[in-house]
N, C-alpha and C positions, 0 to 999 in steps of 0.2 A: 785323555783329551789328545786326540791327533792334532799336530801343528801342521800348517803348509809346508813346513821344511821337510818332512817325509817324503811326499812328492817326489821333488826332483832327485831327492837321493835314491828312490825304489828307480827311478829312470835311469840314473847314472849307472846303478847296479846292472840294470838290463843291458844298457849300453856296452857297459864291460864285459857282460859275458857273450854278447854277440861280436865284440871286437876279438875277442881271446878264440871264437869259434872260426873268423873269418880265415885266420893264416892257413888253418887246419883244411879248410875248403878248397884253396887254391891249387895247393900240389896235389889233390886229390883227383881235380880235373886237369892238371897238367899230365899227369900219368894215363890218362884214357887215349891211348893211339888208337889211330884209323889209318890206314885198314890193318886189321891184325890177321888176315887168312880166311877170316869167313867170308862165304859168298855173298857178294853184291848184286843182287836181282836188278837186272834193267826190264823193265815192264814196256813192251812195244805194242802200240794200240794198233797194228794192223798185222796182216797175215806177212808170213814168211816169202820175200821175194822181191817186196817193194822196196821203194827208194829209202824209205825210214829204217826198215829192217836191214836193208845191207849197209846203210852208213854205221848203224849203231854196232853191228858185227864188226864192223873194220874197227870201230872206235874203241869198242872192249878190248880187241886183241893189243891194240899200241897202247892204252890206259894200264894194262896188266904189266906193262916192262917200265912203264914210266912211273908206276905207283908201288913199290915194292909190298909185297903182301896181298896185293889185290887180286881177287879171284871174281871174275864176271860170270854171271849166267843168264842168258836171253830166255824171257816170258813172254811169249806173243798172246796180248790178250785183245783180240780183234773185236769189232763191234759199234754200233751205234755211233760211227764218224769220230770213233776215239774215245766216246765217254766211258765205255767199260774200263780202258787202262787208266783214264784220269781218277776213277772213283778209286780204283785200288790204289792208285799212289798217293791219294791225298788220305786214304785211311791207314798205310803203311806207317810203323814205328819212324819216328823222323831221328835215326840215330846213322844215318850214311849208308844204310845196307841195303836199301830199295830207293833207285832213281827210276825215271823213265820217260820217255819221248813227250815231246810237246810237239805238236803241228799246226800251223797257222795256214787257213783261217779257220779249219774245224774248232780248234779249241775256243775260238773268239765267235765264229758265227752260229754254231750248234746252238748256244744258249739264247740266241738271238729269236730262232724259229721255234724253240719249244722248251719246256721247264726242263732242267737237267738234274743228275744226282751229283755233281760235283762243284765245288766253289773254289773259283780260282784265289780266293784270299789263303785257302789251304794249301796251295801249290806254290812253290818257289823256282823259278826260272834259274838255272845256272849259266845255261851259255848256249848261244845260238850257233849252229855251224853252218848251214846251208841256206841259199835262198834260190830256189830253182823255180823257172818259169814255166808256167801250164803250159801245155801245147795239145792241139787236137792232132793224132796221129792215126794213118790209115795203113792196112797192107800195102807192100810195094805192088801187087799186082791190082789193086782196087783201081776202078776207072774214075775215081775220084782224085783229081792232079791238083787241084788248088783250093782254096778257101771259096773263090768264085764257082768252081764246080760244085763244091758242098751247098753254098745256097742257092743255086740254081736247082739242084737236085732236090733240095728239101722244098722248095716253092712247087716243085712237079710232082713230088708224092708228100705232102704234107702228113707229119705224124707217122712215117712210116720208117725213117732213117734212125739206126738205134746209135747212141752214144754212150758207153760204159764208162762209170766214173768210180772212185776209191771210195764212194758212200755219200748219203745225204750230207750237204751242208759242208763239203769237202771243196777245195780250190776247184778240182775239176768241175764241179756239180755249179759251184756260184760261176764260173766261166761260163759254162752252156747256158745258164740263165742269162747271162749278160749278152751273149752270144744272140739269143732267141730274140730278145729284146732289140738289140741293134739291127738285126735283120729281118724282123717279123716273121722269122721261120718258127718252126713247132718241130721236134724230134722226140724220140722217144728215149726218155732216162732208163738207164739201164744200170744200180748201183751194185757194186761188189765189196767185198770186205777188205782189199786193198789192191796195190797197184799191180802187184803180180798177178792177180786173177786176170785184173781188166788187160793186161799185155797178153796173157794167154788166151784169153777170149778174142781179141783181135787177130792173135796169130792164126786161129782156128776158124776165123771167119764167124764166129757166133754173133760178133756185132760189127757195125759199119765202120764205127770211129772209135778211138780209143781217148779218152781225156787221161793225158799220162804229164809228167813232168818232164823237160828235156833229159834230163838226167836220167831217168829212167828207161828210155827206149833201148839203150843197146846198141848203138849203131857204129859208135866210133870206132875205127879200125879196121872195118869190114867192107871187103869191096864189093859184095852184094847185099847190104842189112834187108832184113826180111820185113822191116817197116819203114815208113817214111812221113816224116813231121811235114804238115801242112804249114804251119807258123806258131810261134812262140808268142807267149803273152807278156812276155818282160819289156820293161823301158827301151831296150836296146838290144840287138842282137848277143847272143851267148858268145864269147871269144872260142870256146871249143865247137862251137857250129856255128862258123860265120855265115855259111850259105842257107840258113832258117830265116827267113823274114820275121818280122814280128806282124803281129794283127795292126797294129796303129800303122805301120807302112803301107798295108794293103787296104786302109779305109776302113776298119773295123775298131772302134774306140774301146777296146777291150784290153784291161791290163789284169793280170793274176801272177800270183807265183804263190809257191809251198814254202815257208820257213821250217826248217826243223832244227830242234835241238834237243835239250835234256832239261829235266827238272827234276825237284825233290819235295817231300812232304815239307811243308811251310816251318815246321817246328826244327829244320835241322840246324845242328849247331854251327854257328856262324864261321868258327875257324875250318870244319870240315868243307861246306860249301866253297868256301875260298880256297881250300887246297885241292878240293875236285876241280874248281871253277878254272885255277892256274894249272893244273896238269892237263886238262884239254886244251888251256891255251899255247903250251908247250908243246904238245903234240902237233897241232895242225900249224905251228912254224916250222915243224922239220920239212926237209927235202923231201924225205922219205914218206911222209905223209900228203907230199903235194902230189909225188909220182902215184900213190896209191889212191888219192881223189880223181886224178887224170884217168886211172884206168877203171876206177867203178863211175866216173860220169858225176861227179859231185860238183855242182856250181858253190864253190866255197864262199862264205861269208860270214866269218866269226864276229860275234859280238858277246860281250859280259853279259850275264843274264840281268842285272840291273839294267844295263841299257836296251836289252830286250825287252824289257818290261815298260819301260818308259815309253816305248814306242806301242803300246799293244793298245790303250786308250784310244788313240786317233784310228788305228786299224779297225777296231770293234765300232767305231761310230762311222766307218765308210760301210760295213756291212749291214749296219742298221739301215743305212739310206739306200742300199741296193734290197734289202728286204721290204722296205716302205714302198720303192718302186716297183720291184719287180720280186715277189715272194718266188723263194725257190721251191717252196714245200707248201702243197695246199692242204 
């Protein structure tokens, strides 16, 4: 006959086995070094040449010296407003050897307009680097000299003026939607796979207006820049372009920026995520990076990943309100 005393004895034996095994597990985890020299893939959700691509190529170079043994490889996966890259990122092995770009509003706004194949619960933000005001940009020789000119021309020729963006649901597309609603105008939306393509299109005059971020124009330090921003959509003027007014200054209540940073598959070990985040923080705090950011025209706005993620629900709610009032995709 089995007595009740035998039950706790079996539990004690099982607990003893677990406790005996635990000290062996901890050293094994401690020995798992990262990085080891194996290539670390950075998945970029837009075509080469845009603000995200340029920023992450510069960051990869800086991190290579900050993290001994790190070897970064850029993998551009443009398409569907960043969705293609987010699917690749969430599906990657969460071992620290695949990270990727995160861009808002697209990361938050595309799921508002349609069903997507990625789940933000499977992606962990590591760090935000940039908060770049959206802008309407024209060729230097364009007859459109101001936002007032643009509105007047759009009302004179409704549905005939083309505005290029880096994709459906991106910051430039949402900005166009807000601007149309605020002014009672209608434009031709022309989406591309990235800001680099938008910039080339307006340079070649294939489109009338480009939706670009101020940091993507490439006009600083040039005597005769080929492109001219009409206005930026930040809360205030960017200190690197103090002559560019905001939309609000000019009487148009349109506020939109593009946040750019990096993320990883949600299951990445905490110690690896922390190591990567701290390396990014060290990079952006250096005078060398400040000079690099100035050269690349990057409006720096570093945030640790957890703080960035904490802001996202409120941002998503704003995009849902925009969608409810003025859907940007029919």
